C-alpha positions in Angstrom: 77.5 35.9 -60.9 75.9 34.5 -57.8 76.3 36.7 -54.7 76.3 35.4 -51.2 76.8 37.4 -48.0 80.6 37.1 -47.8 81.6 36.0 -51.3 80.5 35.7 -54.9 80.7 32.9 -57.4 81.0 32.9 -61.1 79.5 29.9 -62.8 79.3 30.6 -66.5 82.0 28.0 -67.3 80.5 25.2 -65.2 78.2 22.6 -66.5 76.4 22.3 -63.2 75.2 25.6 -61.8 74.8 26.4 -58.1 71.8 24.6 -56.7 70.1 23.8 -53.5 72.0 20.5 -53.0 75.5 22.2 -52.9 74.3 25.0 -50.6 72.6 22.5 -48.3 75.7 20.4 -48.0 78.0 23.3 -47.4 75.7 24.7 -44.7 74.8 21.3 -43.1 78.0 19.2 -43.0 79.4 18.8 -39.4 82.5 20.6 -38.4 82.3 19.7 -34.7 85.7 18.0 -35.1 87.3 21.5 -35.9 88.9 20.3 -39.1 92.3 21.6 -39.9 92.2 20.1 -43.5 89.2 19.8 -45.8 88.8 18.1 -49.2 85.9 18.9 -51.6 85.7 16.1 -54.2 84.1 17.3 -57.5 84.1 21.0 -56.5 82.4 22.5 -59.6 82.1 26.2 -59.0 83.8 25.8 -55.6 80.7 26.7 -53.7 81.0 24.0 -51.0 84.7 24.7 -50.3 83.9 28.4 -50.1 81.1 27.9 -47.6 83.4 25.7 -45.5 86.1 28.4 -45.6 83.5 30.8 -44.2 82.2 28.4 -41.6 85.4 26.9 -40.3 89.0 27.9 -39.3 90.5 25.1 -41.4 93.9 26.2 -42.7 94.0 23.8 -45.7 90.9 23.5 -47.9 91.7 21.6 -51.1 89.2 21.0 -53.9 89.3 18.5 -56.7 87.8 19.0 -60.2 88.3 16.9 -63.3 86.7 19.3 -65.8 89.1 21.9 -67.1 86.7 24.8 -67.4 85.1 24.1 -64.0 88.6 23.8 -62.5 89.6 27.2 -63.9 86.4 28.8 -62.7 86.7 27.4 -59.2 90.3 28.6 -59.0 89.2 32.1 -60.0 86.4 32.0 -57.5 88.9 30.9 -54.8 91.3 33.7 -55.7 88.6 36.3 -55.6 87.3 35.2 -52.1 88.4 36.5 -48.7 90.0 33.1 -48.0 92.2 32.8 -51.0 95.2 31.9 -48.8 93.4 28.7 -47.5 91.8 27.4 -50.7 93.5 25.4 -53.5 92.0 23.5 -56.5 93.6 20.5 -58.1 92.8 19.7 -61.8 92.7 15.9 -61.6 90.4 12.9 -61.3 89.9 11.2 -58.0 91.8 8.1 -59.3 94.9 10.3 -60.0 94.6 12.2 -56.8 94.7 9.0 -54.6 97.6 7.4 -56.4 100.1 9.1 -54.3 98.2 10.5 -51.3 100.3 13.1 -49.4 97.7 14.4 -47.0 95.0 13.2 -44.6 91.9 15.2 -44.3 89.7 15.9 -41.2 86.6 16.5 -43.4 85.9 15.2 -46.9 82.8 16.6 -48.7 81.2 15.7 -52.0 78.0 16.4 -53.9 78.7 13.6 -56.4 77.1 13.0 -59.8 74.2 10.6 -59.4 72.2 10.4 -62.7 72.1 7.0 -64.3 73.3 6.3 -67.8 69.8 6.3 -69.4 69.6 10.1 -69.4 72.9 10.9 -71.1 73.0 13.8 -73.5 75.3 15.0 -76.2 76.9 17.5 -73.8 80.0 15.7 -72.5 80.9 18.4 -70.0 77.4 18.3 -68.5 77.3 14.5 -68.5 80.7 14.4 -66.6 79.2 16.6 -63.9 75.9 14.8 -63.7 76.5 11.1 -64.2 77.5 8.5 -61.6 80.0 6.7 -63.8 82.2 9.8 -63.6 82.5 9.3 -59.8 81.1 6.0 -58.7 80.1 5.8 -55.1 82.5 2.9 -54.6 85.4 5.1 -55.7 84.3 7.9 -53.5 84.0 5.7 -50.4 87.3 4.0 -51.1 89.1 7.3 -51.4 87.5 8.6 -48.2 88.8 5.5 -46.4 92.3 6.2 -47.7 92.3 10.0 -47.2 90.4 10.5 -43.9 92.3 11.2 -40.7 91.5 9.0 -37.7 88.8 11.3 -36.5 87.8 12.5 -40.0 84.3 12.9 -41.3 82.8 12.2 -44.8 79.8 14.3 -45.6 77.7 13.9 -48.8 74.4 14.6 -50.4 72.8 11.9 -52.6 69.3 10.9 -53.8 67.3 9.4 -51.0 66.8 6.3 -53.1 70.5 5.6 -53.0 70.9 6.0 -49.2 70.7 2.3 -48.3 73.2 1.3 -51.0 75.6 4.0 -49.9 75.4 3.0 -46.2 76.1 -0.7 -47.2 79.1 0.3 -49.3 80.5 2.5 -46.6 80.1 -0.2 -44.0 82.4 -2.4 -46.1 85.2 0.2 -45.4 84.2 0.6 -41.7 82.7 4.0 -42.3 79.5 4.5 -40.3 76.7 7.1 -40.5 76.2 9.2 -37.4 74.0 11.9 -38.8 71.4 11.8 -41.6 68.9 14.5 -42.7 66.2 13.6 -45.1 65.4 16.6 -47.3 61.8 17.4 -48.5 60.8 20.4 -50.6 57.5 20.8 -48.7 56.0 19.0 -45.7 53.8 16.8 -48.0 56.5 16.2 -50.7 58.4 13.0 -51.0 61.9 12.8 -49.5 64.3 13.5 -52.4 67.7 13.9 -50.9 69.8 12.4 -48.0 72.4 14.5 -46.3 74.8 12.0 -44.6 77.8 12.2 -42.4 80.1 9.2 -41.7 83.0 8.5 -39.4 85.2 5.6 -38.5 83.5 5.3 -35.1 80.4 3.3 -34.9 77.7 5.1 -32.9 74.0 5.7 -32.9 72.9 7.6 -36.0 70.8 10.7 -35.5 68.1 10.9 -38.3 65.9 13.9 -38.9 63.9 15.6 -41.6 64.7 19.0 -43.2 61.8 20.7 -45.0 62.8 23.6 -47.2 59.5 25.4 -47.8 56.0 25.5 -46.3 54.8 26.9 -49.7 56.5 28.6 -52.6 59.2 31.0 -51.3 58.0 30.6 -47.7 61.0 29.0 -46.1 60.9 27.0 -43.0 62.6 28.1 -39.8 65.0 25.1 -40.0 66.0 25.9 -43.6 66.4 29.6 -42.8 68.5 28.9 -39.7 70.7 26.6 -41.8 71.4 29.0 -44.7 70.9 32.5 -43.3 74.7 33.1 -43.1 75.0 32.7 -46.8 71.9 33.8 -48.8 71.5 37.5 -49.1 67.7 37.5 -48.7 67.5 35.3 -45.6 
Protein backbone atom coordinates (compact mmCIF):
# COMPACT_ATOMS: atom_id res chain seq x y z
CA UNK A 1 0.00 0.00 0.00
CA UNK A 2 1.21 3.49 -0.90
CA UNK A 3 0.39 6.12 1.74
CA UNK A 4 -0.15 9.78 0.92
CA UNK A 5 -0.99 12.54 3.40
CA UNK A 6 -4.76 12.30 3.02
CA UNK A 7 -5.34 8.90 1.39
CA UNK A 8 -3.77 5.51 0.68
CA UNK A 9 -3.61 3.48 -2.52
CA UNK A 10 -3.42 -0.28 -3.00
CA UNK A 11 -1.67 -1.24 -6.23
CA UNK A 12 -0.95 -4.98 -6.06
CA UNK A 13 -3.56 -5.77 -8.76
CA UNK A 14 -2.42 -3.08 -11.20
CA UNK A 15 0.07 -3.69 -13.98
CA UNK A 16 1.36 -0.13 -13.78
CA UNK A 17 2.34 0.93 -10.28
CA UNK A 18 2.28 4.46 -8.90
CA UNK A 19 5.06 6.48 -10.49
CA UNK A 20 6.30 10.02 -10.79
CA UNK A 21 4.31 10.67 -14.01
CA UNK A 22 0.90 10.13 -12.41
CA UNK A 23 1.73 12.11 -9.29
CA UNK A 24 3.11 14.97 -11.38
CA UNK A 25 -0.04 15.17 -13.50
CA UNK A 26 -2.36 14.96 -10.49
CA UNK A 27 -0.50 17.79 -8.76
CA UNK A 28 0.17 19.93 -11.84
CA UNK A 29 -3.00 19.92 -13.93
CA UNK A 30 -4.82 23.27 -13.91
CA UNK A 31 -8.06 23.57 -11.94
CA UNK A 32 -8.40 27.34 -12.37
CA UNK A 33 -11.74 26.77 -14.10
CA UNK A 34 -13.14 25.31 -10.84
CA UNK A 35 -14.28 22.05 -12.46
CA UNK A 36 -17.60 20.60 -11.35
CA UNK A 37 -16.99 17.37 -13.28
CA UNK A 38 -13.71 15.54 -13.96
CA UNK A 39 -12.88 12.47 -16.06
CA UNK A 40 -9.68 10.43 -15.61
CA UNK A 41 -9.09 8.26 -18.70
CA UNK A 42 -7.09 5.09 -17.96
CA UNK A 43 -7.13 5.58 -14.20
CA UNK A 44 -5.07 2.53 -13.18
CA UNK A 45 -4.83 2.67 -9.37
CA UNK A 46 -7.01 5.79 -9.33
CA UNK A 47 -4.15 7.97 -8.09
CA UNK A 48 -4.81 10.99 -10.34
CA UNK A 49 -8.55 11.01 -9.65
CA UNK A 50 -7.85 10.80 -5.90
CA UNK A 51 -5.37 13.67 -6.06
CA UNK A 52 -7.92 15.80 -7.91
CA UNK A 53 -10.58 14.93 -5.33
CA UNK A 54 -8.19 16.31 -2.69
CA UNK A 55 -7.27 19.41 -4.73
CA UNK A 56 -10.69 20.42 -6.03
CA UNK A 57 -14.30 20.79 -4.99
CA UNK A 58 -15.51 18.88 -8.07
CA UNK A 59 -18.72 17.04 -7.26
CA UNK A 60 -18.42 14.43 -10.00
CA UNK A 61 -15.11 12.66 -10.54
CA UNK A 62 -15.42 9.77 -12.98
CA UNK A 63 -12.63 7.39 -13.90
CA UNK A 64 -12.34 4.98 -16.81
CA UNK A 65 -10.37 1.72 -16.74
CA UNK A 66 -10.44 -1.11 -19.29
CA UNK A 67 -8.44 -3.69 -17.29
CA UNK A 68 -10.71 -5.61 -14.91
CA UNK A 69 -8.21 -6.03 -12.07
CA UNK A 70 -7.15 -2.39 -12.18
CA UNK A 71 -10.81 -1.33 -12.32
CA UNK A 72 -11.62 -3.35 -9.20
CA UNK A 73 -8.59 -1.96 -7.39
CA UNK A 74 -9.37 1.64 -8.33
CA UNK A 75 -12.96 1.14 -7.15
CA UNK A 76 -11.70 -0.14 -3.78
CA UNK A 77 -9.25 2.74 -3.49
CA UNK A 78 -12.06 5.20 -4.19
CA UNK A 79 -14.39 3.57 -1.65
CA UNK A 80 -11.71 3.67 1.04
CA UNK A 81 -10.90 7.36 0.45
CA UNK A 82 -12.37 10.41 2.22
CA UNK A 83 -14.09 11.39 -1.06
CA UNK A 84 -15.92 8.14 -1.88
CA UNK A 85 -19.18 10.01 -2.51
CA UNK A 86 -17.57 11.98 -5.37
CA UNK A 87 -15.55 9.23 -7.10
CA UNK A 88 -16.86 6.59 -9.50
CA UNK A 89 -15.03 4.15 -11.78
CA UNK A 90 -16.37 2.75 -15.06
CA UNK A 91 -15.12 -0.60 -16.35
CA UNK A 92 -14.99 0.14 -20.09
CA UNK A 93 -12.77 1.12 -22.96
CA UNK A 94 -12.80 4.69 -24.21
CA UNK A 95 -14.51 3.62 -27.45
CA UNK A 96 -17.43 2.16 -25.48
CA UNK A 97 -17.60 5.14 -23.13
CA UNK A 98 -17.98 7.69 -25.94
CA UNK A 99 -20.62 5.75 -27.88
CA UNK A 100 -23.43 7.29 -25.87
CA UNK A 101 -21.94 10.25 -24.00
CA UNK A 102 -24.24 11.42 -21.23
CA UNK A 103 -21.95 13.95 -19.59
CA UNK A 104 -19.68 16.84 -20.39
CA UNK A 105 -16.57 17.30 -18.29
CA UNK A 106 -14.84 20.49 -17.16
CA UNK A 107 -11.51 18.67 -16.81
CA UNK A 108 -10.27 15.54 -18.57
CA UNK A 109 -6.96 14.07 -17.43
CA UNK A 110 -4.95 11.16 -18.77
CA UNK A 111 -1.55 9.55 -18.25
CA UNK A 112 -1.89 7.51 -21.46
CA UNK A 113 0.15 4.46 -22.48
CA UNK A 114 3.00 5.53 -24.73
CA UNK A 115 5.41 2.65 -25.40
CA UNK A 116 5.72 1.58 -29.02
CA UNK A 117 5.01 -1.97 -30.22
CA UNK A 118 8.65 -3.05 -30.39
CA UNK A 119 8.88 -3.49 -26.63
CA UNK A 120 5.87 -5.73 -26.10
CA UNK A 121 6.15 -8.57 -23.58
CA UNK A 122 4.20 -11.73 -22.83
CA UNK A 123 2.33 -9.95 -20.01
CA UNK A 124 -0.94 -8.84 -21.63
CA UNK A 125 -2.13 -6.84 -18.60
CA UNK A 126 1.10 -4.85 -18.44
CA UNK A 127 1.14 -4.31 -22.21
CA UNK A 128 -2.42 -2.97 -22.09
CA UNK A 129 -1.36 -0.40 -19.50
CA UNK A 130 1.88 0.56 -21.26
CA UNK A 131 1.37 0.51 -25.01
CA UNK A 132 0.01 3.26 -27.19
CA UNK A 133 -2.23 1.06 -29.34
CA UNK A 134 -4.39 0.45 -26.23
CA UNK A 135 -5.22 4.17 -26.20
CA UNK A 136 -3.98 5.97 -29.33
CA UNK A 137 -3.46 9.71 -28.98
CA UNK A 138 -5.93 10.27 -31.82
CA UNK A 139 -8.67 8.47 -29.86
CA UNK A 140 -7.88 10.39 -26.69
CA UNK A 141 -8.05 13.77 -28.43
CA UNK A 142 -11.23 12.90 -30.33
CA UNK A 143 -12.88 11.81 -27.08
CA UNK A 144 -11.77 15.01 -25.35
CA UNK A 145 -13.30 17.07 -28.15
CA UNK A 146 -16.56 15.16 -27.71
CA UNK A 147 -16.68 15.17 -23.91
CA UNK A 148 -15.17 18.52 -22.88
CA UNK A 149 -17.47 21.32 -21.79
CA UNK A 150 -17.17 24.70 -23.52
CA UNK A 151 -14.59 25.94 -21.01
CA UNK A 152 -13.14 22.50 -20.32
CA UNK A 153 -9.46 21.58 -20.01
CA UNK A 154 -7.57 18.51 -21.23
CA UNK A 155 -4.41 17.76 -19.20
CA UNK A 156 -1.93 15.00 -20.03
CA UNK A 157 1.61 13.81 -19.49
CA UNK A 158 3.45 12.26 -22.44
CA UNK A 159 7.03 11.71 -23.60
CA UNK A 160 8.68 14.96 -24.69
CA UNK A 161 9.46 13.35 -28.05
CA UNK A 162 5.70 13.07 -28.73
CA UNK A 163 4.86 16.68 -27.85
CA UNK A 164 4.83 18.15 -31.37
CA UNK A 165 2.75 15.30 -32.75
CA UNK A 166 0.20 15.61 -29.95
CA UNK A 167 -0.11 19.39 -30.44
CA UNK A 168 -0.66 18.88 -34.19
CA UNK A 169 -3.34 16.25 -33.60
CA UNK A 170 -5.07 18.45 -30.99
CA UNK A 171 -5.07 21.42 -33.35
CA UNK A 172 -7.09 19.35 -35.83
CA UNK A 173 -9.86 19.27 -33.21
CA UNK A 174 -9.39 22.94 -32.28
CA UNK A 175 -7.84 22.11 -28.92
CA UNK A 176 -4.93 24.42 -28.18
CA UNK A 177 -2.14 24.22 -25.59
CA UNK A 178 -2.06 27.03 -23.03
CA UNK A 179 0.36 25.57 -20.49
CA UNK A 180 3.32 23.21 -20.97
CA UNK A 181 5.95 22.12 -18.45
CA UNK A 182 9.01 20.21 -19.64
CA UNK A 183 10.11 17.72 -16.98
CA UNK A 184 13.78 16.99 -16.25
CA UNK A 185 15.10 14.57 -13.66
CA UNK A 186 18.07 16.85 -12.87
CA UNK A 187 19.21 20.25 -14.20
CA UNK A 188 21.63 18.60 -16.66
CA UNK A 189 19.35 15.72 -17.74
CA UNK A 190 17.44 15.63 -21.01
CA UNK A 191 13.77 16.63 -20.99
CA UNK A 192 11.86 13.35 -20.71
CA UNK A 193 8.22 14.32 -20.22
CA UNK A 194 5.80 17.04 -21.25
CA UNK A 195 2.97 18.09 -18.96
CA UNK A 196 0.40 19.74 -21.24
CA UNK A 197 -2.93 21.52 -20.80
CA UNK A 198 -5.32 22.29 -23.68
CA UNK A 199 -8.52 24.25 -24.07
CA UNK A 200 -10.86 25.29 -26.88
CA UNK A 201 -9.61 28.88 -26.62
CA UNK A 202 -6.52 29.77 -28.61
CA UNK A 203 -4.13 31.81 -26.48
CA UNK A 204 -0.44 32.30 -25.85
CA UNK A 205 1.05 29.12 -24.41
CA UNK A 206 3.11 29.44 -21.23
CA UNK A 207 6.08 27.05 -21.36
CA UNK A 208 8.42 26.34 -18.46
CA UNK A 209 10.77 23.67 -17.12
CA UNK A 210 10.23 21.54 -14.03
CA UNK A 211 13.34 19.95 -12.56
CA UNK A 212 12.71 17.18 -10.01
CA UNK A 213 16.07 16.81 -8.20
CA UNK A 214 19.33 18.74 -7.88
CA UNK A 215 20.93 15.41 -6.96
CA UNK A 216 19.67 12.02 -5.75
CA UNK A 217 16.85 12.56 -3.19
CA UNK A 218 17.53 16.32 -3.04
CA UNK A 219 14.31 17.72 -4.48
CA UNK A 220 14.02 21.15 -6.02
CA UNK A 221 11.86 23.81 -4.45
CA UNK A 222 9.52 23.75 -7.46
CA UNK A 223 8.96 19.99 -7.21
CA UNK A 224 8.53 20.14 -3.43
CA UNK A 225 6.01 22.97 -3.71
CA UNK A 226 4.07 21.02 -6.34
CA UNK A 227 3.86 17.71 -4.44
CA UNK A 228 4.14 18.60 -0.73
CA UNK A 229 0.39 18.28 -0.13
CA UNK A 230 0.62 14.62 -1.11
CA UNK A 231 3.94 12.99 -0.29
CA UNK A 232 4.40 12.11 3.40
CA UNK A 233 8.09 13.04 3.52
CA UNK A 234 7.89 16.43 1.79
